[in-house]
All heavy atoms as TSV, in Angstrom:
chain	resi	resn	atom	element	x	y	z
A	1	MET	N	N	7.277	-7.792	32.337
A	1	MET	CA	C	7.564	-6.506	31.729
A	1	MET	C	C	8.864	-6.620	30.934
A	1	MET	O	O	9.809	-7.259	31.366
A	1	MET	CB	C	7.665	-5.448	32.823
A	1	MET	CG	C	7.761	-4.034	32.289
A	1	MET	SD	S	6.389	-3.503	31.263
A	1	MET	CE	C	5.282	-2.867	32.469
A	2	LEU	N	N	8.891	-5.978	29.800
A	2	LEU	CA	C	10.088	-5.981	28.966
A	2	LEU	C	C	11.094	-4.957	29.498
A	2	LEU	O	O	10.712	-3.856	29.890
A	2	LEU	CB	C	9.714	-5.644	27.527
A	2	LEU	CG	C	8.755	-6.631	26.862
A	2	LEU	CD1	C	8.283	-6.082	25.527
A	2	LEU	CD2	C	9.418	-7.967	26.679
A	3	PRO	N	N	12.373	-5.316	29.498
A	3	PRO	CA	C	13.367	-4.380	30.026
A	3	PRO	C	C	13.532	-3.151	29.130
A	3	PRO	O	O	13.585	-3.266	27.906
A	3	PRO	CB	C	14.650	-5.207	30.065
A	3	PRO	CG	C	14.436	-6.324	29.116
A	3	PRO	CD	C	12.964	-6.568	29.066
A	4	PRO	N	N	13.634	-1.960	29.707
A	4	PRO	CA	C	13.777	-0.731	28.932
A	4	PRO	C	C	15.054	-0.706	28.082
A	4	PRO	O	O	15.105	0.009	27.089
A	4	PRO	CB	C	13.826	0.374	29.987
A	4	PRO	CG	C	13.337	-0.231	31.240
A	4	PRO	CD	C	13.537	-1.700	31.140
A	5	ALA	N	N	16.046	-1.485	28.454
A	5	ALA	CA	C	17.307	-1.491	27.714
A	5	ALA	C	C	17.186	-2.192	26.363
A	5	ALA	O	O	18.121	-2.167	25.571
A	5	ALA	CB	C	18.396	-2.164	28.549
A	6	VAL	N	N	16.046	-2.802	26.089
A	6	VAL	CA	C	15.828	-3.506	24.818
A	6	VAL	C	C	14.820	-2.720	23.995
A	6	VAL	O	O	13.613	-2.918	24.118
A	6	VAL	CB	C	15.332	-4.950	25.055
A	6	VAL	CG1	C	15.110	-5.665	23.734
A	6	VAL	CG2	C	16.296	-5.713	25.940
A	7	PRO	N	N	15.290	-1.804	23.133
A	7	PRO	CA	C	14.357	-0.984	22.367
A	7	PRO	C	C	13.855	-1.647	21.087
A	7	PRO	O	O	12.880	-1.189	20.503
A	7	PRO	CB	C	15.187	0.249	22.027
A	7	PRO	CG	C	16.577	-0.272	21.919
A	7	PRO	CD	C	16.671	-1.365	22.958
A	8	ALA	N	N	14.505	-2.726	20.644
A	8	ALA	CA	C	14.115	-3.386	19.399
A	8	ALA	C	C	12.933	-4.307	19.666
A	8	ALA	O	O	13.088	-5.478	19.990
A	8	ALA	CB	C	15.291	-4.173	18.829
A	9	ARG	N	N	11.745	-3.745	19.521
A	9	ARG	CA	C	10.518	-4.494	19.791
A	9	ARG	C	C	9.592	-4.398	18.599
A	9	ARG	O	O	9.267	-3.305	18.131
A	9	ARG	CB	C	9.819	-3.922	21.016
A	9	ARG	CG	C	10.676	-3.976	22.249
A	9	ARG	CD	C	9.978	-3.307	23.376
A	9	ARG	NE	N	10.848	-3.238	24.542
A	9	ARG	CZ	C	10.493	-2.692	25.677
A	9	ARG	NH1	N	9.292	-2.155	25.793
A	9	ARG	NH2	N	11.330	-2.665	26.680
A	10	LEU	N	N	9.164	-5.545	18.130
A	10	LEU	CA	C	8.254	-5.608	16.993
A	10	LEU	C	C	7.086	-6.494	17.371
A	10	LEU	O	O	7.271	-7.683	17.640
A	10	LEU	CB	C	8.972	-6.172	15.759
A	10	LEU	CG	C	8.135	-6.327	14.509
A	10	LEU	CD1	C	7.712	-4.966	13.971
A	10	LEU	CD2	C	8.905	-7.093	13.444
A	11	ALA	N	N	5.902	-5.922	17.430
A	11	ALA	CA	C	4.694	-6.691	17.706
A	11	ALA	C	C	4.022	-7.030	16.378
A	11	ALA	O	O	3.977	-6.206	15.471
A	11	ALA	CB	C	3.745	-5.877	18.582
A	12	VAL	N	N	3.508	-8.239	16.286
A	12	VAL	CA	C	2.781	-8.680	15.093
A	12	VAL	C	C	1.390	-9.101	15.552
A	12	VAL	O	O	1.249	-10.052	16.313
A	12	VAL	CB	C	3.509	-9.856	14.396
A	12	VAL	CG1	C	2.734	-10.297	13.162
A	12	VAL	CG2	C	4.939	-9.462	14.037
A	13	GLU	N	N	0.395	-8.363	15.091
A	13	GLU	CA	C	-0.988	-8.584	15.518
A	13	GLU	C	C	-1.903	-8.470	14.315
A	13	GLU	O	O	-2.007	-7.398	13.708
A	13	GLU	CB	C	-1.362	-7.549	16.574
A	13	GLU	CG	C	-2.803	-7.543	16.977
A	13	GLU	CD	C	-3.259	-8.861	17.575
A	13	GLU	OE1	O	-2.754	-9.241	18.634
A	13	GLU	OE2	O	-4.127	-9.501	16.949
A	14	ALA	N	N	-2.565	-9.551	13.958
A	14	ALA	CA	C	-3.423	-9.543	12.776
A	14	ALA	C	C	-4.707	-8.746	12.991
A	14	ALA	O	O	-5.415	-8.465	12.034
A	14	ALA	CB	C	-3.761	-10.974	12.361
A	15	ALA	N	N	-4.985	-8.380	14.204
A	15	ALA	CA	C	-6.151	-7.537	14.470
A	15	ALA	C	C	-5.679	-6.091	14.623
A	15	ALA	O	O	-4.845	-5.639	13.847
A	15	ALA	CB	C	-6.880	-8.028	15.719
A	16	ALA	N	N	-6.165	-5.398	15.606
A	16	ALA	CA	C	-5.872	-3.969	15.771
A	16	ALA	C	C	-4.537	-3.719	16.458
A	16	ALA	O	O	-4.089	-4.505	17.279
A	16	ALA	CB	C	-6.985	-3.312	16.573
A	17	SER	N	N	-3.944	-2.581	16.142
A	17	SER	CA	C	-2.683	-2.179	16.776
A	17	SER	C	C	-2.916	-1.589	18.162
A	17	SER	O	O	-1.962	-1.416	18.926
A	17	SER	CB	C	-1.964	-1.147	15.902
A	17	SER	OG	O	-2.740	0.028	15.785
A	18	PHE	N	N	-4.170	-1.302	18.493
A	18	PHE	CA	C	-4.504	-0.655	19.752
A	18	PHE	C	C	-3.911	-1.414	20.937
A	18	PHE	O	O	-4.094	-2.617	21.078
A	18	PHE	CB	C	-6.021	-0.553	19.916
A	18	PHE	CG	C	-6.436	0.118	21.194
A	18	PHE	CD1	C	-6.338	1.487	21.321
A	18	PHE	CD2	C	-6.896	-0.625	22.255
A	18	PHE	CE1	C	-6.715	2.120	22.499
A	18	PHE	CE2	C	-7.263	-0.008	23.430
A	18	PHE	CZ	C	-7.171	1.370	23.563
A	19	GLY	N	N	-3.187	-0.687	21.775
A	19	GLY	CA	C	-2.631	-1.269	22.986
A	19	GLY	C	C	-1.192	-1.742	22.868
A	19	GLY	O	O	-0.502	-1.894	23.863
A	20	TRP	N	N	-0.722	-1.983	21.661
A	20	TRP	CA	C	0.624	-2.518	21.493
A	20	TRP	C	C	1.712	-1.475	21.715
A	20	TRP	O	O	2.855	-1.821	22.029
A	20	TRP	CB	C	0.785	-3.164	20.119
A	20	TRP	CG	C	0.143	-4.511	20.096
A	20	TRP	CD1	C	-1.043	-4.843	19.512
A	20	TRP	CD2	C	0.631	-5.694	20.717
A	20	TRP	NE1	N	-1.320	-6.161	19.735
A	20	TRP	CE2	C	-0.305	-6.710	20.470
A	20	TRP	CE3	C	1.757	-5.997	21.473
A	20	TRP	CZ2	C	-0.139	-8.009	20.944
A	20	TRP	CZ3	C	1.920	-7.290	21.939
A	20	TRP	CH2	C	0.977	-8.275	21.675
A	21	SER	N	N	1.396	-0.210	21.596
A	21	SER	CA	C	2.418	0.824	21.807
A	21	SER	C	C	2.974	0.751	23.225
A	21	SER	O	O	4.144	1.059	23.453
A	21	SER	CB	C	1.863	2.217	21.511
A	21	SER	OG	O	0.802	2.518	22.394
A	22	ARG	N	N	2.180	0.315	24.150
A	22	ARG	CA	C	2.642	0.146	25.534
A	22	ARG	C	C	3.806	-0.838	25.602
A	22	ARG	O	O	4.714	-0.688	26.408
A	22	ARG	CB	C	1.484	-0.349	26.389
A	22	ARG	CG	C	1.895	-0.726	27.779
A	22	ARG	CD	C	0.720	-1.239	28.571
A	22	ARG	NE	N	1.175	-1.596	29.905
A	22	ARG	CZ	C	0.571	-2.473	30.663
A	22	ARG	NH1	N	-0.522	-3.083	30.234
A	22	ARG	NH2	N	1.037	-2.747	31.856
A	23	TRP	N	N	3.772	-1.850	24.767
A	23	TRP	CA	C	4.775	-2.915	24.830
A	23	TRP	C	C	5.967	-2.655	23.923
A	23	TRP	O	O	7.078	-3.061	24.235
A	23	TRP	CB	C	4.128	-4.265	24.506
A	23	TRP	CG	C	3.057	-4.582	25.484
A	23	TRP	CD1	C	1.707	-4.510	25.279
A	23	TRP	CD2	C	3.234	-4.953	26.843
A	23	TRP	NE1	N	1.037	-4.827	26.422
A	23	TRP	CE2	C	1.956	-5.112	27.403
A	23	TRP	CE3	C	4.346	-5.178	27.647
A	23	TRP	CZ2	C	1.767	-5.481	28.729
A	23	TRP	CZ3	C	4.146	-5.543	28.967
A	23	TRP	CH2	C	2.871	-5.695	29.489
A	24	VAL	N	N	5.757	-2.015	22.792
A	24	VAL	CA	C	6.884	-1.783	21.878
A	24	VAL	C	C	7.638	-0.507	22.203
A	24	VAL	O	O	8.771	-0.328	21.768
A	24	VAL	CB	C	6.458	-1.795	20.390
A	24	VAL	CG1	C	5.834	-3.125	20.018
A	24	VAL	CG2	C	5.537	-0.645	20.059
A	25	GLY	N	N	7.020	0.391	22.935
A	25	GLY	CA	C	7.683	1.639	23.299
A	25	GLY	C	C	7.732	2.612	22.137
A	25	GLY	O	O	7.200	2.362	21.052
A	26	ASP	N	N	8.410	3.733	22.352
A	26	ASP	CA	C	8.436	4.776	21.325
A	26	ASP	C	C	9.427	4.492	20.210
A	26	ASP	O	O	9.453	5.197	19.206
A	26	ASP	CB	C	8.696	6.141	21.947
A	26	ASP	CG	C	10.040	6.218	22.660
A	26	ASP	OD1	O	10.662	5.172	22.895
A	26	ASP	OD2	O	10.452	7.346	22.987
A	27	ARG	N	N	10.237	3.448	20.337
A	27	ARG	CA	C	11.198	3.119	19.285
A	27	ARG	C	C	10.832	1.835	18.549
A	27	ARG	O	O	11.477	1.465	17.575
A	27	ARG	CB	C	12.595	3.015	19.882
A	27	ARG	CG	C	13.037	4.361	20.465
A	27	ARG	CD	C	14.365	4.294	21.116
A	27	ARG	NE	N	15.420	4.157	20.128
A	27	ARG	CZ	C	16.681	3.901	20.435
A	27	ARG	NH1	N	17.041	3.741	21.692
A	27	ARG	NH2	N	17.591	3.791	19.488
A	28	GLY	N	N	9.827	1.127	19.013
A	28	GLY	CA	C	9.422	-0.123	18.381
A	28	GLY	C	C	8.388	0.096	17.290
A	28	GLY	O	O	8.040	1.226	16.959
A	29	GLU	N	N	7.913	-1.011	16.740
A	29	GLU	CA	C	6.926	-0.958	15.662
A	29	GLU	C	C	5.880	-2.042	15.848
A	29	GLU	O	O	6.122	-3.033	16.543
A	29	GLU	CB	C	7.597	-1.185	14.301
A	29	GLU	CG	C	8.385	-0.028	13.804
A	29	GLU	CD	C	8.762	-0.206	12.345
A	29	GLU	OE1	O	8.106	-0.988	11.624
A	29	GLU	OE2	O	9.718	0.444	11.939
A	30	VAL	N	N	4.761	-1.859	15.173
A	30	VAL	CA	C	3.678	-2.833	15.202
A	30	VAL	C	C	3.281	-3.145	13.764
A	30	VAL	O	O	3.025	-2.243	12.978
A	30	VAL	CB	C	2.455	-2.296	15.972
A	30	VAL	CG1	C	1.340	-3.338	16.000
A	30	VAL	CG2	C	2.843	-1.884	17.376
A	31	VAL	N	N	3.252	-4.414	13.424
A	31	VAL	CA	C	2.711	-4.874	12.147
A	31	VAL	C	C	1.280	-5.308	12.457
A	31	VAL	O	O	1.079	-6.271	13.205
A	31	VAL	CB	C	3.524	-6.068	11.580
A	31	VAL	CG1	C	2.880	-6.596	10.306
A	31	VAL	CG2	C	4.967	-5.676	11.335
A	32	SER	N	N	0.297	-4.575	11.932
A	32	SER	CA	C	-1.090	-4.892	12.247
A	32	SER	C	C	-2.021	-4.320	11.189
A	32	SER	O	O	-1.583	-3.658	10.255
A	32	SER	CB	C	-1.461	-4.317	13.618
A	32	SER	OG	O	-1.464	-2.914	13.550
A	33	ARG	N	N	-3.290	-4.557	11.385
A	33	ARG	CA	C	-4.329	-3.973	10.540
A	33	ARG	C	C	-5.299	-3.261	11.454
A	33	ARG	O	O	-5.666	-3.781	12.501
A	33	ARG	CB	C	-5.096	-5.049	9.755
A	33	ARG	CG	C	-4.266	-5.799	8.761
A	33	ARG	CD	C	-3.724	-4.951	7.675
A	33	ARG	NE	N	-4.763	-4.293	6.911
A	33	ARG	CZ	C	-4.528	-3.400	5.990
A	33	ARG	NH1	N	-3.309	-3.037	5.716
A	33	ARG	NH2	N	-5.507	-2.836	5.335
A	34	ASP	N	N	-5.719	-2.085	11.076
A	34	ASP	CA	C	-6.687	-1.347	11.872
A	34	ASP	C	C	-7.997	-1.144	11.121
A	34	ASP	O	O	-8.743	-0.215	11.400
A	34	ASP	CB	C	-6.097	-0.001	12.301
A	34	ASP	CG	C	-5.052	-0.168	13.387
A	34	ASP	OD1	O	-5.276	-0.972	14.313
A	34	ASP	OD2	O	-4.010	0.490	13.310
A	35	ASP	N	N	-8.235	-2.002	10.155
A	35	ASP	CA	C	-9.505	-1.950	9.450
A	35	ASP	C	C	-10.065	-3.367	9.376
A	35	ASP	O	O	-9.388	-4.332	9.689
A	35	ASP	CB	C	-9.348	-1.347	8.056
A	35	ASP	CG	C	-8.319	-2.081	7.204
A	35	ASP	OD1	O	-7.622	-2.977	7.702
A	35	ASP	OD2	O	-8.201	-1.753	6.018
A	36	PHE	N	N	-11.298	-3.465	8.991
A	36	PHE	CA	C	-11.965	-4.758	8.972
A	36	PHE	C	C	-12.719	-4.919	7.662
A	36	PHE	O	O	-12.945	-3.961	6.944
A	36	PHE	CB	C	-12.949	-4.853	10.151
A	36	PHE	CG	C	-12.279	-4.717	11.472
A	36	PHE	CD1	C	-12.190	-3.485	12.089
A	36	PHE	CD2	C	-11.712	-5.815	12.089
A	36	PHE	CE1	C	-11.565	-3.343	13.312
A	36	PHE	CE2	C	-11.071	-5.693	13.312
A	36	PHE	CZ	C	-11.001	-4.454	13.923
A	37	GLY	N	N	-13.083	-6.153	7.344
A	37	GLY	CA	C	-13.936	-6.398	6.206
A	37	GLY	C	C	-13.300	-7.166	5.073
A	37	GLY	O	O	-13.976	-7.498	4.106
A	38	ALA	N	N	-12.001	-7.467	5.139
A	38	ALA	CA	C	-11.380	-8.249	4.066
A	38	ALA	C	C	-11.966	-9.652	4.094
A	38	ALA	O	O	-12.104	-10.260	5.149
A	38	ALA	CB	C	-9.868	-8.291	4.250
A	39	SER	N	N	-12.315	-10.144	2.928
A	39	SER	CA	C	-12.935	-11.455	2.848
A	39	SER	C	C	-12.226	-12.303	1.810
A	39	SER	O	O	-12.198	-11.964	0.626
A	39	SER	CB	C	-14.417	-11.314	2.494
A	39	SER	OG	O	-15.023	-12.580	2.423
A	40	ALA	N	N	-11.622	-13.366	2.267
A	40	ALA	CA	C	-10.935	-14.339	1.410
A	40	ALA	C	C	-10.446	-15.441	2.338
A	40	ALA	O	O	-10.537	-15.308	3.560
A	40	ALA	CB	C	-9.760	-13.684	0.686
A	41	PRO	N	N	-9.926	-16.506	1.790
A	41	PRO	CA	C	-9.323	-17.516	2.665
A	41	PRO	C	C	-8.245	-16.872	3.543
A	41	PRO	O	O	-7.523	-15.970	3.116
A	41	PRO	CB	C	-8.723	-18.526	1.688
A	41	PRO	CG	C	-9.584	-18.399	0.460
A	41	PRO	CD	C	-9.913	-16.921	0.395
A	42	GLY	N	N	-8.169	-17.315	4.797
A	42	GLY	CA	C	-7.275	-16.705	5.771
A	42	GLY	C	C	-5.847	-16.530	5.304
A	42	GLY	O	O	-5.259	-15.454	5.467
A	43	ALA	N	N	-5.274	-17.553	4.704
A	43	ALA	CA	C	-3.876	-17.467	4.258
A	43	ALA	C	C	-3.694	-16.375	3.212
A	43	ALA	O	O	-2.688	-15.661	3.220
A	43	ALA	CB	C	-3.416	-18.817	3.712
A	44	LEU	N	N	-4.656	-16.215	2.333
A	44	LEU	CA	C	-4.576	-15.181	1.297
A	44	LEU	C	C	-4.659	-13.779	1.907
A	44	LEU	O	O	-3.903	-12.884	1.527
A	44	LEU	CB	C	-5.688	-15.385	0.272
A	44	LEU	CG	C	-5.718	-14.423	-0.905
A	44	LEU	CD1	C	-4.417	-14.525	-1.713
A	44	LEU	CD2	C	-6.910	-14.719	-1.795
A	45	VAL	N	N	-5.566	-13.591	2.854
A	45	VAL	CA	C	-5.699	-12.293	3.517
A	45	VAL	C	C	-4.412	-11.948	4.262
A	45	VAL	O	O	-3.901	-10.831	4.165
A	45	VAL	CB	C	-6.907	-12.281	4.478
A	45	VAL	CG1	C	-6.923	-11.025	5.322
A	45	VAL	CG2	C	-8.212	-12.408	3.698
A	46	LEU	N	N	-3.869	-12.911	4.996
A	46	LEU	CA	C	-2.628	-12.666	5.732
A	46	LEU	C	C	-1.490	-12.281	4.790
A	46	LEU	O	O	-0.733	-11.349	5.064
A	46	LEU	CB	C	-2.253	-13.890	6.559
A	46	LEU	CG	C	-3.157	-14.173	7.751
A	46	LEU	CD1	C	-2.788	-15.512	8.388
A	46	LEU	CD2	C	-3.101	-13.054	8.766
A	47	GLU	N	N	-1.383	-12.981	3.675
A	47	GLU	CA	C	-0.325	-12.658	2.705
A	47	GLU	C	C	-0.532	-11.267	2.111
A	47	GLU	O	O	0.407	-10.474	2.029
A	47	GLU	CB	C	-0.289	-13.697	1.598
A	47	GLU	CG	C	0.808	-13.439	0.593
A	47	GLU	CD	C	0.895	-14.501	-0.491
A	47	GLU	OE1	O	0.210	-15.529	-0.395
A	47	GLU	OE2	O	1.655	-14.279	-1.438
A	48	LYS	N	N	-1.757	-10.957	1.720
A	48	LYS	CA	C	-2.035	-9.657	1.104
A	48	LYS	C	C	-1.679	-8.492	2.017
A	48	LYS	O	O	-1.197	-7.465	1.567
A	48	LYS	CB	C	-3.507	-9.559	0.707
A	48	LYS	CG	C	-3.879	-8.192	0.154
A	48	LYS	CD	C	-5.203	-8.185	-0.511
A	48	LYS	CE	C	-5.630	-6.833	-1.013
A	48	LYS	NZ	N	-4.707	-6.111	-1.798
A	49	PHE	N	N	-1.891	-8.660	3.311
A	49	PHE	CA	C	-1.650	-7.574	4.251
A	49	PHE	C	C	-0.289	-7.644	4.934
A	49	PHE	O	O	-0.035	-6.919	5.891
A	49	PHE	CB	C	-2.777	-7.500	5.268
A	49	PHE	CG	C	-4.083	-7.058	4.661
A	49	PHE	CD1	C	-5.213	-7.843	4.768
A	49	PHE	CD2	C	-4.174	-5.863	3.978
A	49	PHE	CE1	C	-6.416	-7.445	4.213
A	49	PHE	CE2	C	-5.374	-5.448	3.414
A	49	PHE	CZ	C	-6.497	-6.240	3.524
A	50	GLY	N	N	0.591	-8.499	4.442
A	50	GLY	CA	C	1.972	-8.492	4.906
A	50	GLY	C	C	2.287	-9.349	6.117
A	50	GLY	O	O	3.360	-9.219	6.694
A	51	PHE	N	N	1.397	-10.230	6.487
A	51	PHE	CA	C	1.655	-11.112	7.619
A	51	PHE	C	C	2.323	-12.403	7.139
A	51	PHE	O	O	1.787	-13.488	7.290
A	51	PHE	CB	C	0.351	-11.413	8.368
A	51	PHE	CG	C	-0.219	-10.209	9.034
A	51	PHE	CD1	C	-1.197	-9.459	8.409
A	51	PHE	CD2	C	0.243	-9.810	10.267
A	51	PHE	CE1	C	-1.717	-8.329	9.019
A	51	PHE	CE2	C	-0.264	-8.681	10.888
A	51	PHE	CZ	C	-1.247	-7.938	10.254
A	52	THR	N	N	3.492	-12.224	6.543
A	52	THR	CA	C	4.270	-13.355	6.050
A	52	THR	C	C	5.605	-13.375	6.781
A	52	THR	O	O	6.078	-12.332	7.250
A	52	THR	CB	C	4.539	-13.239	4.542
A	52	THR	OG1	O	5.352	-12.068	4.309
A	52	THR	CG2	C	3.247	-13.140	3.739
A	53	PRO	N	N	6.226	-14.531	6.868
A	53	PRO	CA	C	7.536	-14.591	7.516
A	53	PRO	C	C	8.545	-13.634	6.881
A	53	PRO	O	O	9.293	-12.960	7.601
A	53	PRO	CB	C	7.959	-16.054	7.337
A	53	PRO	CG	C	6.673	-16.802	7.233
A	53	PRO	CD	C	5.738	-15.869	6.495
A	54	ASP	N	N	8.560	-13.555	5.566
A	54	ASP	CA	C	9.516	-12.672	4.889
A	54	ASP	C	C	9.272	-11.203	5.229
A	54	ASP	O	O	10.211	-10.455	5.510
A	54	ASP	CB	C	9.462	-12.857	3.370
A	54	ASP	CG	C	10.079	-14.168	2.926
A	54	ASP	OD1	O	10.878	-14.747	3.688
A	54	ASP	OD2	O	9.765	-14.605	1.801
A	55	ASN	N	N	8.020	-10.766	5.201
A	55	ASN	CA	C	7.732	-9.366	5.495
A	55	ASN	C	C	8.033	-9.036	6.951
A	55	ASN	O	O	8.604	-7.977	7.238
A	55	ASN	CB	C	6.279	-9.012	5.171
A	55	ASN	CG	C	6.021	-7.531	5.368
A	55	ASN	OD1	O	6.716	-6.690	4.795
A	55	ASN	ND2	N	5.053	-7.222	6.201
A	56	VAL	N	N	7.666	-9.914	7.864
A	56	VAL	CA	C	7.940	-9.655	9.277
A	56	VAL	C	C	9.449	-9.594	9.518
A	56	VAL	O	O	9.940	-8.713	10.230
A	56	VAL	CB	C	7.253	-10.706	10.174
A	56	VAL	CG1	C	7.710	-10.588	11.619
A	56	VAL	CG2	C	5.731	-10.572	10.071
A	57	ALA	N	N	10.195	-10.512	8.901
A	57	ALA	CA	C	11.658	-10.482	9.032
A	57	ALA	C	C	12.234	-9.196	8.440
A	57	ALA	O	O	13.138	-8.592	9.023
A	57	ALA	CB	C	12.270	-11.707	8.366
A	58	ASP	N	N	11.709	-8.765	7.291
A	58	ASP	CA	C	12.169	-7.509	6.682
A	58	ASP	C	C	11.897	-6.322	7.603
A	58	ASP	O	O	12.745	-5.440	7.762
A	58	ASP	CB	C	11.484	-7.265	5.332
A	58	ASP	CG	C	11.973	-8.192	4.241
A	58	ASP	OD1	O	13.028	-8.848	4.424
A	58	ASP	OD2	O	11.284	-8.271	3.205
A	59	ARG	N	N	10.727	-6.289	8.198
A	59	ARG	CA	C	10.388	-5.199	9.125
A	59	ARG	C	C	11.299	-5.218	10.341
A	59	ARG	O	O	11.715	-4.165	10.830
A	59	ARG	CB	C	8.926	-5.297	9.558
A	59	ARG	CG	C	7.908	-5.095	8.443
A	59	ARG	CD	C	7.699	-3.648	8.071
A	59	ARG	NE	N	7.226	-2.824	9.141
A	59	ARG	CZ	C	5.948	-2.551	9.403
A	59	ARG	NH1	N	5.002	-3.057	8.654
A	59	ARG	NH2	N	5.634	-1.754	10.405
A	60	ALA	N	N	11.601	-6.408	10.847
A	60	ALA	CA	C	12.502	-6.523	12.004
A	60	ALA	C	C	13.900	-6.043	11.648
A	60	ALA	O	O	14.520	-5.299	12.414
A	60	ALA	CB	C	12.532	-7.963	12.502
A	61	ARG	N	N	14.395	-6.430	10.473
A	61	ARG	CA	C	15.726	-5.975	10.051
A	61	ARG	C	C	15.754	-4.459	9.867
A	61	ARG	O	O	16.711	-3.796	10.258
A	61	ARG	CB	C	16.147	-6.686	8.762
A	61	ARG	CG	C	16.631	-8.109	8.997
A	61	ARG	CD	C	17.239	-8.699	7.744
A	61	ARG	NE	N	16.233	-9.027	6.745
A	61	ARG	CZ	C	15.592	-10.180	6.672
A	61	ARG	NH1	N	15.837	-11.139	7.535
A	61	ARG	NH2	N	14.702	-10.393	5.729
A	62	ALA	N	N	14.703	-3.907	9.291
A	62	ALA	CA	C	14.636	-2.453	9.103
A	62	ALA	C	C	14.605	-1.738	10.458
A	62	ALA	O	O	15.271	-0.717	10.644
A	62	ALA	CB	C	13.406	-2.082	8.280
A	63	LEU	N	N	13.847	-2.273	11.396
A	63	LEU	CA	C	13.795	-1.693	12.739
A	63	LEU	C	C	15.176	-1.720	13.382
A	63	LEU	O	O	15.637	-0.718	13.929
A	63	LEU	CB	C	12.788	-2.455	13.596
A	63	LEU	CG	C	12.711	-2.081	15.075
A	63	LEU	CD1	C	12.324	-0.628	15.246
A	63	LEU	CD2	C	11.747	-2.999	15.789
A	64	LEU	N	N	15.845	-2.853	13.300
A	64	LEU	CA	C	17.195	-2.951	13.867
A	64	LEU	C	C	18.145	-1.971	13.195
A	64	LEU	O	O	18.967	-1.338	13.866
A	64	LEU	CB	C	17.723	-4.374	13.731
A	64	LEU	CG	C	17.057	-5.403	14.644
A	64	LEU	CD1	C	17.502	-6.805	14.262
A	64	LEU	CD2	C	17.352	-5.106	16.099
A	65	GLY	N	N	18.035	-1.806	11.889
A	65	GLY	CA	C	18.878	-0.862	11.166
A	65	GLY	C	C	18.651	0.568	11.624
A	65	GLY	O	O	19.598	1.336	11.802
A	66	ARG	N	N	17.382	0.945	11.816
A	66	ARG	CA	C	17.079	2.300	12.286
A	66	ARG	C	C	17.597	2.523	13.697
A	66	ARG	O	O	18.126	3.578	14.021
A	66	ARG	CB	C	15.583	2.565	12.218
A	66	ARG	CG	C	15.097	2.922	10.843
A	66	ARG	CD	C	13.688	3.471	10.875
A	66	ARG	NE	N	12.719	2.568	11.477
A	66	ARG	CZ	C	12.195	1.519	10.883
A	66	ARG	NH1	N	12.548	1.207	9.637
A	66	ARG	NH2	N	11.303	0.756	11.493
A	67	LEU	N	N	17.441	1.530	14.550
A	67	LEU	CA	C	17.909	1.684	15.921
A	67	LEU	C	C	19.425	1.756	15.988
A	67	LEU	O	O	19.974	2.538	16.757
A	67	LEU	CB	C	17.374	0.534	16.798
A	67	LEU	CG	C	15.873	0.543	17.023
A	67	LEU	CD1	C	15.462	-0.681	17.810
A	67	LEU	CD2	C	15.424	1.805	17.722
A	68	ASP	N	N	20.113	0.956	15.158
A	68	ASP	CA	C	21.575	1.015	15.121
A	68	ASP	C	C	22.047	2.381	14.648
A	68	ASP	O	O	23.035	2.900	15.136
A	68	ASP	CB	C	22.139	-0.074	14.205
A	68	ASP	CG	C	22.089	-1.457	14.855
A	68	ASP	OD1	O	21.915	-1.536	16.078
A	68	ASP	OD2	O	22.221	-2.448	14.115
A	69	ALA	N	N	21.329	2.960	13.682
A	69	ALA	CA	C	21.720	4.265	13.136
A	69	ALA	C	C	21.535	5.377	14.172
A	69	ALA	O	O	22.264	6.361	14.147
A	69	ALA	CB	C	20.895	4.572	11.889
A	70	LYS	N	N	20.558	5.219	15.078
A	70	LYS	CA	C	20.302	6.250	16.084
A	70	LYS	C	C	21.270	6.165	17.261
A	70	LYS	O	O	21.471	7.136	17.957
A	70	LYS	CB	C	18.870	6.127	16.608
A	70	LYS	CG	C	17.844	6.551	15.595
A	70	LYS	CD	C	16.450	6.446	16.188
A	70	LYS	CE	C	15.415	6.868	15.181
A	70	LYS	NZ	N	14.058	6.762	15.717
A	71	ASP	N	N	21.820	4.994	17.513
A	71	ASP	CA	C	22.714	4.817	18.668
A	71	ASP	C	C	24.118	5.273	18.413
A	71	ASP	O	O	24.593	5.540	17.428
A	71	ASP	CB	C	22.723	3.354	19.115
A	71	ASP	CG	C	21.370	2.968	19.712
A	71	ASP	OD1	O	20.638	3.858	20.181
A	71	ASP	OD2	O	21.058	1.761	19.716
């Protein structure tokens, strides 16, 4: 179990976001897709939908910024 004192939680799931709210809590975020049917080479689909190192890092920095502003 993740400690409650750590609110900066970012889940990255290329499938559905369902279930991840339990782990990220009410202050965390989930990078995911909740639709199906995209067809292309895997790397292209992942890039198009934001599953890149740069985008995930940007989302993590934004999450940390929001949490710092609230504290």
